[in-house]
N, C-alpha and C positions, 0 to 999 in steps of 0.2 A: 504494500500500500504506500503510495507516495504522499509525502507531506506537501501541503499546498498553502501558500500565503495569498490571501485574496484582498485586494484593495477595493473598497466599496464606497460609493458616494451616498451618504445617508442624510435624511432630513427629519427623522423621528428617533425616539428612544429605541435602542436596539433590543430586539427580542429574537433570539436565534432558535431555530428548529432544525438542527443539523442531523437529528435522528441518529445520534451516536449511542452506543450501549457498552456495558462492560464486556471484557473479554469472555468468550464463551468456550468452555471446554468440557469434555466428558459428557455423561448422560444426565439430563436435567429434568426429566418428566416421567410421569406414570403413564403406562400404556393401558388403554381401556379396550376391551374386547367387545366389538359390536355384534359379531356373529358367533354362534356356538353350535356348530353343526357336527354331524358324524365324521369320523376320521377319514372316511373315504371321499368326502365332499370337497369341492373346490369353490372358493369365492375369490373373484378376480376383478381387476381394472376399476377401482372405485374412482368416482369423480365427485368433488365436494362443491357445494354451492358457496357463493361468496359470503352469505350470511352465516355460514357454519352450522346450519340446521339440517340440511338434507344431503344424503349420500346416495348416489345411484351406482349400481355395480351388477355384475353377472355372477350367477351361482348355480351349482348343480343340485343344491338342496331345496327342498320344499319349505323354504323358510317362512313363507306367508301362509302356510297350511291351506293351500288350494287343492291339494290332491294331485292325482295323475302320476304317470310313470316318471322314471328318471330321465331328466333332460336339463339342458341349460335354461335358466330363467333370468329375465331382466327384472331387477328389483329396485324400488325406491324405499329408502329408510329414513325415518325421522329420528336423527341422532340426538335431538333435544329431549326426547321422551324417555321415561324410565318405567318399564323396560322399553327397549327400542321397538318402534312399530314399523312393520314391513308391509309394503304393498307390491304384489306381483303385477308387472306391466304386460309382459308377454312371455311365451315359451320360446325362447331363442337365446342365442348368444350374440354379442356385438359390443364393441367398446363404446360406452355411452358418453354423452356430454349433457350438461344441465345448465339452466339459466341461473342468474344470480340469486333469485329467490327460491330456487329449487322446484318451481311449479312445472316447468316445461323441460322435457328431455328429448334428445334425438339419438338415434342409433341406426346402424345398418344391419340388415338381416336377410338371410337366404330362405327364411321360412315363409310359408303362405299364411300370414297372420290375419288377413282380412278377406281372403278369397280372391285376391287380385294378383297373386304371384305364383301361379301354377307351374311356371318353368323353373322356379326356385333359384334364380340368380339373385345377386345382392341388390336390395332396394333400400331406400332411405325412409325411415318412419319417424314421425313426430308425435309425442304424447304431451298434451297440455294439462294433464291432471284430470281431465274429464273424458276426452276422446283420443283414440289412436288413429292417426292418418298416415296413409302411404303417399309420400310426396313424389316419388319417381315411378315410372312404369316403362320398363325396358325389356328387351329380349336378348339372350345370349347369341353369339355368332352361331353356335351349334351346341348340341348336348355335351360334347366332350370339353367345351370351354366354359361351361356354366359357372363354375366356381371362380373363374378368372375374369369373367365379363360381368359388368354391372357398375354399381355405385358404392363408394366406400368412404371411410374415414370422415364422417360428418362431425362438425363442431358448431356450437351454437353461440350467438351473441347473448349478452347479459339479459336483454329484455325478451329473449325467446323469439325474436322476429326473423333474424337472418341466419340461414344455415349454409355453411360452405362445405363442399365435399369434392372428392375426385371421382371421375367416371371415364370409362373407355367406351361408352355407348354414344351414339349420335343424338344427343339431347337437343342441340341447337342447330348443328350443321353436320353433314355427312363426313366432313374432313377429319373430325375428331375420333371417328370409329377406329378402334384398335389401339390407340394411344391414350394414355390418361391425361385428362384436362381438369382444370379447376372451375367449379361452378358456384354461384351464389343463388339461393332461393329465398324469396321474400314471402314469409308465411302470411302476411297481411294482404298483399296484392296478388299473391300466387304467381309472381313474375320470376322467371328463371333467366340467368345471364351467364355467359361464359366469360371468365376473367383471364385465363392464361393465354399467352400468345400461341399461335399455331405454328411454332417453329419446328421444322421437319427434323425428325430423329429424336425429339425430346419427349419425355414423360414428365408430367407434373403431378405431385402427390403431397400427402401430409399437410393439408391446409389447416391453418389455425387463425381464428378470427378474434380480435380483441373484444372485450366485453362491451365496449361502447360502440362496436360495429364499424369503427372508422378505418381500421387497418387489417389486412390479411397477410400472413406469411405462408409461404409454401416452398417446396423443394422442386427444382427443375433438374433433371438428370438426363445425360446423353451417353453415359458410360457407367458400367457397373461399379458401385461403391463410391461414386463421385457425384456431387450435386452442387447446384447453385442455390444460395439463399435469396429468395425473391420476396419483395415487398410490394403489395398492391394497396393503393389509397382508394377506398371504396367511394368516397364522396367526389373525388376528382377524376377517377378512372386511371390515374397515372400508375405505371408499373416500373420498377427499377430493380436491378440486381444489386444486392448489398454485398454479397461475397460470391466469387466464382471458383468452381472446381475445388470444393471442400471435400477432403477425403472422409468418407464415412459419415457425412452429415445426417443427423438423426434427431427427430423430435420425440418426446414422450407421447404416449397415447392420450395423456391428459392435457391440462392447460399449460401452454408453452409461452404465451404472450401476456404481458401485463394488461390491465384493464383498459388503459388509454393507448395501448399499442406502441409505447415508447421503448419497450424492452422485449427481447425474445431470448429464451434460454434453449440451448441445444447441446448435443455432444458431438464430438468429431474425433477422428483418428489422427494422432500426431506422430505415431511410430508403430513398429510391429508390436501387436498385442497391447497397445497403449491408447486407450480411448479416454478423453478428458472432457471436463465440463466447461462450457463457454457461455458468455452473455454478450449480446450485441445491443448497444444503445443506438437507436435510430439517428440521434443527433451527433454521434461520434463516427469518425472515419474507419475505425478498426475495432475488431472484437476484443473482449477480455478473456483470457484463459484463467479460469477461477481455480482449477485444481492442477496439481502436478503429482499424480499418483504413481506414475511409473508403470512399466509393463507387467502383465500377468496373462498367462496363456488361457486360463479359465476364469471368467468373471461374468457377472450378470450385466444387463444393460444398465447404464446410469439412470435412464428414464428421468431426466431433470424436469421438475415442474415448478412454476413460479407463482408467487402470491399475486393477488390482484393489484396491490400497490407497487409491485415490482421490486420489493426490498428483501425478499427471502426466496431461496431456492432449495427444494428438497431433492435429494438424489440417493441412489443406493450403489453399493460396491462391496466386493470381497477383498479389496486391497487396503493397504494401510492408509489411514487418514489422520487420526490423532495419536494413535498408539499402535504397537505391533499387532498385526492382524492374525487371528487364528484360522483364517481361511473361510470363515462363515460370513454370510451377508449381513450388513447393517444398513440402517437408514440414517442419513445425516441431513443437517440443516445448515445452509450457508447464508450468512447475513451480508447482503451486498454493501451497505454503507461502511461497515467496519471490516469486512473481509474475514470475519471470524466464523468458525464452524463448531457445531455441537453434534454429539452423537445421540440420536433419538432413541435407538433400540440397544439392547444388550442381549444378544442371542448366542446360543451354543454353536460350536463350529459345524454341527451337522446341518444347520440352516443354510441352504445354498440356492433356493429357488429365486426366480425373478420377483422383484418388488416394484409395484407401481403405486405412486403416492399422489396426493392432491391437497393443496393448501386452500384455506379460506382467504378472504380478501386481504386482511392485514397480517397473515402469516402467524396468527396466534393459535392455530390448531391445524393439525395435519391428519388426514385419513389415508390408510394404506393397506394393501394386502401383504401378508407376511406369513412365512412358514409357521404352522400351528405349534411347532416344537417350542416356540418362545413362551407359550402358555403353560408348558409342563410336559411330562413324559407322555409318549403315545404307546399303544400296544404293539406296534410294528414300526420299526425305523423306516421302512419303505413308505410310510404315510406321514413322516415327520415334515415333509416339505409341501404337503397339501395346505393351501393357504386359507386363512380366515381374514376377516376385515377388522382392522384396529383403528382407534382414534387416540390421538395424544394432544392435550392442550399444552401449549408452549408458553414460556415467559413472554409477556407482551413487550413490544419495543417501546422504550420511553420516547416521549414526544420531543425532548430537547436534550442537548449535551453541553459539555463544557469546552469552551474555546478561549484563546487569549486574544484580547482586543487591545490594540495600541493606537493612541490618538494624541498627536502633539498639541492639539488645540487647547486642552484643559487637563493638566496633570494634577491639579490641586485636589480635586475631589472625585477623580475617576469618572467624571461625566464626559459625555461626548457632545461636542458642540454641533448645533444644527448645520446642515449643508456642508459638512466637513468630510474629509477623507480619513478612513480608518484602515488599519491593517489587521486582518483576522488570521490567526495561526491555529491550525488543528492537525491532528494525526490522520484523519480519515475524511477529508473534504472532497477529494476527487481521486480518480484512478490515473489521470494523466496530467501533465503540465502543459498549459496552453497560454500563449500570450495573445490576448484579443487585439485585433487591428483597430477596433473602435470600441467605446464603452458598450457593454451588452448586459442584459439581465441573466444570461446563461452562458457559461464558458466551460467547456469540457464536461458538461452534465451537472455543473455546480450552480446553484442559485442561492441567494441570500434574501430573506424576507425581513422587513422592518415594519412592525405594526400591521402585518398582513399584506404589505405592499412590497413588490420586488425592488431591490436596490440595484443600481448600475455597478457592474464589476469592471474595474479599470485594468 
């Protein structure tokens, strides 16, 4: 973390909200088990609402007691109730996304849920808490390609209105058939639009929409294991490539973009058997590498997920982060403003399954699937990595921190004269050193507020 000295032109009494916090190490929180299913069951891919009340996930257990045979089920859970209340949405599997208030969810399914998908290719479904709707209606190229042809990876804006997804079906024009393109669907007007360019030889996948619906991020790839990070401004229609030819560029199945679209978290390969965590600030020219874990031949996906305010990132790994690793998987929390990390879980080395997590808006809670062995012994070690859904409340971030303010205008009583220049020194104000060409209210991602108003940084 770079130290940064900021010169700001101020006209009011200084009130800093630099969002600093004490150094975080070790495991700091109690893990709450949301699901308690048979050892043979799997519960996976949770997505947390911004308000921290609703969790949607997929499970093989009849957790809502609706009956029927063994199959994957899409479930909505009220994590604020005791005991937890579960509602089954559909008999299917599919990585879900949920609105900020938890009322609306979207997922892709190959099942014939409403009698309109008899060919059983992948279609997009929307549940508003009252009704289930099939948003796409496509056909596979042929029976042998049914599982590869269709509509995939939907994510939802915070108000539940805009759904972005990838598709290799000719939804708008025939030219997109066979190659994956990115689409946005407006659930209010029922309008569908193609967003990705029709560049020959490219596939576009893994779309992520910010909660405010203003920005979309997705991956454009023309070669195996290499991708471009692409940004689309929904309101203006402008599209630009943020990063080209990133090795192993990968988003989590959950939330990857901050609510205002100013930040996106992802993982990428930096060397043989070495995948690391990255953050890209849209207003910065280069990404930040947040971890330096080193290589390991066997590891889980990092699956980084970002909080709505863009200040915390959760990720999983079997590699050493804070202390020597026993080879088991653990979940970690990275605090962006301070660059500090905490270990959320403390599991035995036998825990090695993939972990997918999701944070609420301010990063004060995280929900995740994790090997059930973390809850205690199992009857058969072969079942130890069958996941349950867990939730952990984290120490809230303080709203203000301590910095050093220097001002030559008045040294007698430590007051700051109006309309004067002050020097602010802190240990975690910015990740880069930038000299602004002209006074600006934002430099290198750093802002200073005085009485709720932005000060000019010189």
